[in-house]
C-alpha positions as CSV (number, residue, x, y, z in Angstrom):
1,M,-193.8,64.1,65.9
2,K,-192.3,65.7,69.0
3,I,-191.9,64.7,72.6
4,V,-190.8,67.1,75.3
5,V,-188.9,65.3,78.0
6,F,-188.3,67.0,81.3
7,G,-184.9,65.7,82.6
8,A,-182.0,64.7,80.4
9,G,-180.6,62.4,83.1
10,N,-180.3,58.6,83.2
11,I,-183.9,57.6,82.6
12,G,-184.8,60.6,80.4
13,R,-182.0,59.8,77.9
14,S,-181.4,56.1,78.2
15,F,-185.0,55.0,78.4
16,V,-187.6,57.6,77.3
17,G,-185.5,59.4,74.8
18,Q,-184.2,56.4,73.1
19,L,-187.6,54.6,72.9
20,F,-189.3,57.5,71.3
21,A,-186.4,58.4,69.0
22,R,-186.4,54.9,67.6
23,A,-190.1,55.3,66.8
24,G,-189.4,58.5,64.8
25,Y,-190.1,61.2,67.4
26,R,-188.0,64.4,67.6
27,I,-186.8,64.6,71.2
28,V,-186.6,68.0,73.0
29,F,-185.1,67.7,76.5
30,V,-185.8,70.3,79.2
31,E,-182.7,70.3,81.5
32,V,-181.1,72.7,84.0
33,D,-177.6,71.3,83.6
34,Q,-176.2,73.9,81.2
35,A,-173.3,71.6,80.1
36,I,-175.7,68.8,79.2
37,V,-178.0,71.3,77.3
38,A,-175.0,72.7,75.4
39,A,-173.7,69.2,74.5
40,L,-177.1,67.9,73.3
41,N,-177.6,71.0,71.1
42,R,-174.0,70.8,69.8
43,E,-174.1,67.0,69.0
44,G,-177.8,66.5,68.2
45,R,-177.3,62.9,69.4
46,Y,-175.9,60.6,72.1
47,R,-174.9,57.0,72.8
48,V,-176.4,54.5,75.1
49,E,-174.0,51.6,75.7
50,I,-175.8,48.4,76.6
51,R,-173.8,46.6,79.4
52,D,-175.5,43.2,79.5
53,R,-175.2,39.5,78.3
54,K,-175.6,40.8,74.7
55,P,-173.7,44.1,74.7
56,G,-174.4,46.8,72.1
57,T,-174.7,50.5,71.4
58,I,-177.8,52.6,70.7
59,L,-177.2,55.9,68.9
60,V,-180.1,58.2,69.7
61,E,-180.4,61.0,67.1
62,G,-182.7,63.9,66.4
63,V,-182.4,65.4,69.9
64,S,-182.1,69.0,71.2
65,A,-182.4,70.7,74.6
66,I,-183.9,73.8,76.2
67,D,-182.6,75.3,79.4
68,G,-185.3,74.6,82.0
69,R,-184.9,78.2,83.3
70,D,-186.1,79.6,80.0
71,R,-189.8,79.1,80.9
72,D,-191.2,80.9,77.9
73,R,-189.4,78.6,75.5
74,V,-190.3,75.5,77.5
75,A,-194.0,76.6,77.6
76,H,-194.1,77.1,73.8
77,A,-192.4,73.8,73.2
78,L,-195.1,72.1,75.2
79,A,-197.8,74.1,73.3
80,D,-197.1,72.2,70.1
81,A,-195.7,68.9,71.5
82,D,-197.4,65.7,70.6
83,I,-196.6,64.2,74.0
84,A,-194.5,64.9,77.0
85,A,-192.7,63.0,79.8
86,T,-191.0,63.7,83.1
87,A,-187.9,62.0,84.5
88,V,-186.6,64.6,87.0
89,G,-187.1,62.8,90.4
90,P,-190.0,63.2,92.7
91,S,-188.4,66.0,94.7
92,A,-187.9,68.1,91.5
93,L,-191.5,67.9,90.3
94,P,-192.7,71.0,92.1
95,H,-190.1,73.0,90.1
96,I,-191.6,72.0,86.8
97,Y,-195.3,72.4,87.6
98,P,-195.4,76.1,86.9
99,V,-194.0,75.9,83.3
100,I,-196.2,72.9,82.6
101,A,-199.2,74.9,83.7
102,S,-198.1,77.7,81.4
103,G,-197.8,75.3,78.5
104,L,-201.3,73.9,79.2
105,L,-202.7,77.4,79.1
106,L,-201.1,78.1,75.8
107,R,-202.5,74.8,74.4
108,H,-206.0,75.5,75.7
109,K,-205.9,79.1,74.2
110,S,-204.9,77.8,70.8
111,G,-207.4,74.9,70.8
112,A,-204.7,72.2,70.7
113,P,-205.6,68.7,71.7
114,P,-205.0,67.3,75.2
115,L,-201.4,66.7,76.3
116,D,-200.5,63.3,77.6
117,I,-197.6,63.4,80.1
118,I,-195.8,60.2,80.9
119,I,-194.6,60.4,84.5
120,C,-191.4,58.4,84.8
121,E,-190.8,58.9,88.5
122,N,-190.4,56.4,91.3
123,L,-193.6,57.7,93.0
124,R,-196.7,56.0,94.0
125,N,-200.0,57.8,93.2
126,A,-197.9,60.0,90.8
127,A,-200.9,61.1,88.8
128,E,-202.7,62.3,91.9
129,A,-199.6,64.2,93.1
130,F,-199.1,65.7,89.7
131,A,-202.7,67.0,89.4
132,A,-202.5,68.4,92.9
133,G,-199.4,70.3,91.9
134,L,-200.9,71.7,88.8
135,R,-204.4,72.8,90.0
136,P,-203.3,75.8,92.1
137,L,-201.4,77.2,89.2
138,L,-204.3,77.2,86.8
139,P,-207.6,79.2,86.7
140,A,-210.3,77.7,88.8
141,D,-212.4,76.9,85.8
142,F,-209.5,75.3,83.8
143,P,-210.6,71.9,82.5
144,L,-207.6,70.0,83.8
145,A,-209.0,66.5,83.5
146,Q,-209.9,67.1,79.8
147,S,-206.7,68.9,78.9
148,V,-204.0,66.6,80.2
149,G,-203.5,62.8,80.6
150,L,-201.3,62.0,83.6
151,I,-199.7,58.6,82.8
152,E,-198.3,56.7,85.7
153,T,-195.4,54.3,84.9
154,S,-193.4,51.5,86.3
155,I,-189.8,52.2,85.6
156,G,-187.9,48.9,85.6
157,K,-184.8,49.9,83.7
158,M,-181.5,50.0,85.7
159,V,-179.0,52.7,84.8
160,P,-175.8,53.0,86.9
161,I,-174.0,56.2,87.8
162,M,-171.5,57.0,85.1
163,P,-167.8,56.9,86.3
164,E,-166.2,60.3,86.4
165,E,-163.6,59.4,83.8
166,A,-166.3,58.3,81.3
167,R,-168.2,61.5,81.9
168,R,-165.1,63.6,81.2
169,H,-164.6,61.7,77.9
170,D,-168.2,62.0,76.8
171,P,-170.7,63.8,79.0
172,L,-173.6,62.4,77.1
173,L,-172.6,58.7,77.1
174,L,-174.8,56.4,79.3
175,Y,-174.5,52.8,80.3
176,A,-177.7,50.8,80.7
177,E,-179.0,47.2,80.9
178,A,-180.8,45.7,78.0
179,Y,-184.2,45.7,79.6
180,N,-186.3,48.2,77.6
181,T,-190.0,47.8,78.5
182,L,-191.9,50.9,79.8
183,I,-195.0,49.8,81.7
184,L,-197.7,52.5,81.7
185,D,-201.3,53.2,82.5
186,A,-203.5,52.4,79.5
187,K,-206.5,54.1,81.0
188,A,-204.9,57.5,81.6
189,F,-204.2,58.6,78.0
190,R,-206.4,61.3,76.5
191,N,-205.1,60.7,73.0
192,P,-204.5,57.3,71.3
193,I,-201.6,55.4,72.9
194,P,-198.4,56.1,70.8
195,N,-197.2,53.4,68.5
196,V,-193.8,53.1,70.2
197,P,-192.2,49.7,70.5
198,G,-191.3,49.0,74.1
199,L,-194.4,50.6,75.6
200,D,-196.5,48.1,77.6
201,P,-199.9,49.6,78.5
202,K,-201.6,48.0,81.5
203,Q,-205.3,48.2,82.6
204,N,-204.6,47.7,86.3
205,M,-201.7,50.1,86.8
206,A,-201.8,50.1,90.6
207,A,-200.8,46.4,90.5
208,Y,-197.6,47.2,88.5
209,V,-196.7,50.3,90.5
210,D,-196.9,48.2,93.7
211,R,-194.9,45.3,92.0
212,K,-192.2,47.8,91.0
213,A,-192.0,49.4,94.5
214,F,-192.4,46.3,96.7
215,I,-190.7,43.6,94.7
216,H,-188.1,45.3,92.3
217,N,-187.2,48.3,94.5
218,C,-187.5,46.4,97.8
219,G,-185.3,43.5,96.5
220,H,-182.8,45.9,95.0
221,A,-182.4,47.9,98.2
222,A,-182.4,44.7,100.3
223,A,-179.4,43.4,98.3
224,A,-177.6,46.7,98.8
225,Y,-178.3,47.0,102.5
226,L,-177.5,43.3,103.3
227,G,-174.5,43.4,101.0
228,Y,-173.0,46.5,102.6
229,L,-173.5,45.0,106.1
230,T,-171.9,41.7,105.0
231,E,-168.9,43.4,103.5
232,P,-168.5,47.2,103.5
233,R,-165.6,47.0,101.1
234,W,-167.7,45.7,98.3
235,V,-168.3,48.4,95.6
236,Y,-170.6,46.7,93.1
237,L,-174.0,45.2,93.5
238,S,-172.8,42.2,91.5
239,E,-170.3,41.5,94.3
240,A,-173.1,41.4,96.8
241,M,-175.3,39.2,94.6
242,A,-172.4,36.7,94.1
243,D,-172.8,36.0,97.9
244,D,-175.4,33.3,98.2
245,R,-176.5,34.6,101.6
246,V,-177.2,38.1,100.3
247,Q,-178.9,36.8,97.2
248,E,-181.1,34.6,99.3
249,G,-182.0,37.4,101.7
250,A,-183.1,39.6,98.9
251,R,-185.0,36.7,97.3
252,R,-186.9,36.0,100.5
253,A,-187.8,39.7,101.0
254,M,-189.1,39.9,97.5
255,W,-191.2,36.8,98.0
256,E,-192.8,38.3,101.0
257,S,-194.1,41.2,98.8
258,A,-195.0,38.7,96.1
259,R,-197.3,36.8,98.4
260,S,-198.9,40.0,99.5
261,L,-199.5,41.2,95.9
262,I,-200.9,37.8,94.8
263,R,-203.5,38.3,97.5
264,R,-204.2,41.9,96.6
265,Y,-204.2,41.5,92.8
266,P,-205.2,37.9,92.1
267,D,-206.3,38.8,88.5
268,E,-202.8,40.0,87.7
269,F,-200.4,37.9,89.7
270,D,-199.9,34.3,90.6
271,E,-197.1,32.2,92.0
272,A,-195.8,31.3,88.5
273,N,-195.5,34.8,87.1
274,Q,-194.1,36.2,90.3
275,R,-191.4,33.5,90.4
276,E,-190.5,34.3,86.8
277,H,-190.3,38.1,87.7
278,I,-188.2,37.6,90.8
279,E,-185.7,35.3,89.3
280,D,-185.3,37.6,86.3
281,L,-184.7,40.5,88.6
282,L,-182.1,38.6,90.6
283,L,-180.2,37.8,87.4
284,R,-180.4,41.5,86.4
285,F,-179.2,42.6,89.8
286,A,-176.2,40.3,89.4
287,N,-175.2,41.9,86.0
288,K,-171.5,42.5,86.5
289,A,-171.1,44.2,83.1
290,L,-173.5,47.0,84.1
291,G,-171.2,48.2,86.9
292,D,-174.0,49.3,89.2
293,T,-172.9,50.2,92.6
294,I,-174.1,49.3,96.1
295,Y,-173.9,53.1,96.8
296,R,-176.3,54.0,94.0
297,V,-178.8,51.3,94.7
298,G,-179.0,52.0,98.5
299,R,-178.5,55.8,98.7
300,D,-181.1,58.3,99.8
301,L,-182.2,56.6,103.0
302,P,-184.7,59.3,104.1
303,R,-186.7,58.5,100.9
304,K,-186.1,54.8,100.7
305,L,-187.0,54.2,104.3
306,S,-190.0,56.5,104.3
307,R,-193.6,55.3,104.8
308,D,-194.7,54.9,101.2
309,D,-191.5,53.8,99.7
310,R,-189.9,50.3,99.0
311,M,-189.2,49.0,102.5
312,V,-191.7,50.4,105.0
313,G,-194.4,50.5,102.3
314,A,-193.8,46.8,101.6
315,L,-194.0,46.0,105.4
316,L,-197.4,47.9,105.6
317,T,-198.7,46.0,102.6
318,D,-197.5,42.7,104.0
319,A,-199.3,43.5,107.3
320,A,-202.5,44.5,105.5
321,E,-202.5,41.2,103.6
322,G,-201.6,39.1,106.6
323,V,-198.2,38.0,105.2
324,P,-195.3,37.6,107.8
325,A,-192.3,39.7,106.6
326,P,-189.1,38.8,108.7
327,Y,-186.7,39.3,105.8
328,T,-188.1,42.7,104.6
329,T,-187.9,43.7,108.3
330,L,-184.2,42.5,108.4
331,A,-183.4,44.4,105.2
332,T,-185.1,47.6,106.5
333,A,-183.1,47.4,109.7
334,A,-179.9,46.9,107.7
335,G,-180.8,50.1,105.8
336,F,-180.4,52.1,109.1
337,L,-176.8,51.0,109.1
338,F,-176.1,51.7,105.4
339,R,-173.0,54.0,105.1
340,A,-171.8,53.3,101.5
341,T,-169.8,56.0,99.7
342,D,-169.3,57.1,96.1
343,E,-166.1,56.8,94.1
344,R,-164.7,59.9,95.9
345,G,-165.3,58.4,99.3
346,G,-168.3,60.6,100.2
347,M,-171.7,59.6,101.5
348,F,-174.8,60.8,99.8
349,P,-175.6,64.1,101.6
350,A,-179.0,63.0,102.8
351,D,-177.6,59.8,104.1
352,A,-174.8,61.6,106.0
353,R,-177.4,63.8,107.7
354,F,-179.6,60.7,108.4
355,S,-176.7,58.8,110.1
356,Q,-175.8,61.9,112.2
357,D,-179.4,62.3,113.3
358,L,-179.8,58.6,114.0
359,A,-176.7,58.7,116.2
360,S,-177.9,61.7,118.2
361,K,-181.7,61.1,118.2
362,G,-181.9,57.3,118.2
363,I,-183.9,54.6,116.5
364,E,-187.3,55.9,117.9
365,W,-186.8,59.1,116.0
366,A,-186.1,57.3,112.8
367,L,-189.1,55.0,113.2
368,A,-191.4,57.9,113.8
369,E,-190.0,60.7,111.7
370,V,-188.4,58.9,108.8
371,C,-190.4,55.7,108.5
372,G,-193.6,57.5,109.5
373,L,-194.8,54.7,111.7
374,R,-197.6,55.9,114.0
375,A,-197.6,55.2,117.7
376,G,-201.4,55.1,117.9
377,D,-201.8,52.3,115.4
378,A,-201.4,48.7,116.7
379,T,-200.2,47.3,113.4
380,E,-197.6,50.0,112.9
381,V,-196.4,49.7,116.5
382,A,-195.8,46.0,115.9
383,I,-193.9,46.8,112.7
384,A,-191.8,49.4,114.5
385,A,-191.0,46.9,117.3
386,S,-189.9,44.3,114.7
387,I,-187.6,46.8,113.0
388,R,-186.2,47.9,116.3
389,A,-185.4,44.4,117.4
390,A,-183.7,43.6,114.1
391,F,-181.8,46.8,114.3
392,V,-180.5,46.1,117.8
393,G,-179.5,42.6,116.7
394,L,-177.6,43.9,113.6
395,E,-175.8,46.5,115.6
396,N,-174.5,43.7,117.9
397,R,-174.0,41.1,115.2
398,A,-171.3,38.5,115.5
399,D,-169.8,36.2,112.9
400,G,-172.4,34.1,111.1
401,W,-175.2,36.5,111.8
402,L,-176.6,36.3,108.3
403,E,-176.4,32.5,108.0
404,R,-178.3,32.2,111.2
405,L,-181.0,34.6,110.1
406,L,-181.4,32.7,106.8
407,S,-181.5,29.3,108.2
408,P,-184.8,27.4,107.8
């Protein structure tokens, strides 16, 4: 059995690759980083070091890689694959659609069965976006719906940025937490769901995509943004989570989303299972052994503050369900002031541009152009006004600002 995995990065190797390898699949990565391609082909295996309460090491074997620029080889690998997956990041998906279309045409010509593609991206409505990207690249009469299963996922695994020294020693080594469950859409498969331990198929996938975005991702970002604002010298998320004020701010933001999702998906969620989920996440955020950084968790502000992502998307959901969201609003405003840097002291490039634009164009520009909040919609005007007020308050904060905001 063979799976073709687009992206040999953190999620591709530490999560998708190791799950399918342990189930007996041969793993073929498609990657544009030539050093990673060469190392995977040279070694044929890699290590995932579990940094958690029960540490351990997973040796992932039976792997190889293809340079993603060799489109003919990639298309032929897809033509005889049993299944495929993507873990390239939403912005890179348009770059892989053409070769996937070529692989689908080869499969169709040879009479091969449908290809299921597991979409491991932090992207809502991922299957719809994927189909829209493929259609223009295929003949008008190509039976796309019958030829490919587009499987949305909820990626809950946290994988930190590898320190430079560790990468120099072993470019394939990854650190990861112990969490190893891949939630995916049971209804989207065109073939039988693979017998792979760790896969958790769900019938109502929309509920779990929203839970990931608006509880996990929102709470994670809230901890990073509040943590940075509380103490810019902190490096690790575990330092922020050790501060009771930051932890409580993240918890309250997560509960705002939880109440909204209980109303929206009453057959899936209730107060008990949401409490269990939130408290488990808070423990995982505080995992000191993982070494996850505030920089990694909060970076890429133009994406994370955009309309459909973890912060503003949560606020829009809360408003639609009639749930007040002062703490998600506070964390969103804190995001505008996020200036964390990597181990070399540099900001994420998109964040540096965002901070420059914010300084020159102002908060109204950010609310309209980054957050996508519409001036003609009364609900969105109110959300924008709340973020603006919180932002002004945070800019002028005095000692004890967070304690006051978190007081009953």
